[in-house]
N, C-alpha and C positions, 0 to 999 in steps of 0.2 A: 167795590167787589175785590175779593181776594185778601182783604185784610184779616190778620190773625186777632182773635178775641179770647178772653178768658171768662167763664161763667161760674158763678159760685157752686153750682150743683153739677154741672156737665163738664166743666174743665175747659181744656183747650179746644177751640174750633177755628174754622175759616169761613168767612162770609161767601156764600155762593149765589145769592140773590138779593135784590132789593126791590121792595114793592113801595115806591113813592118815598114818603117820609115816615110813613106809619109802620112798616113791618121789615124785617130782614129774614133771610133764610140762612141757617147756619149748619155746617157739616161738623160733627163731632166724632171723629174717627168712625164714619160709616152710620151713624145715628143722626138724622137730620132734625131740625127744629126750627119753628117759625116763631119769631119773638116780636111783639108788639111795643110800640113807643109808649111810655118811656122805657129805655133800656137800662133800668137801674141796677140789674144784676150782671150786665155786661161791662167789660172794660177792655178797651182796644190796646193792644201790645205793640 
């Protein structure tokens, strides 16, 4: 949690929650999204 990430569509964000190994919650400047594994469009910064 707290890691910065980049997404192809949403841009820069910060991980605000982890649901096991299957999903993460990310905040993109006030817009939140839930992403399921595999995290192919996310890259850790």
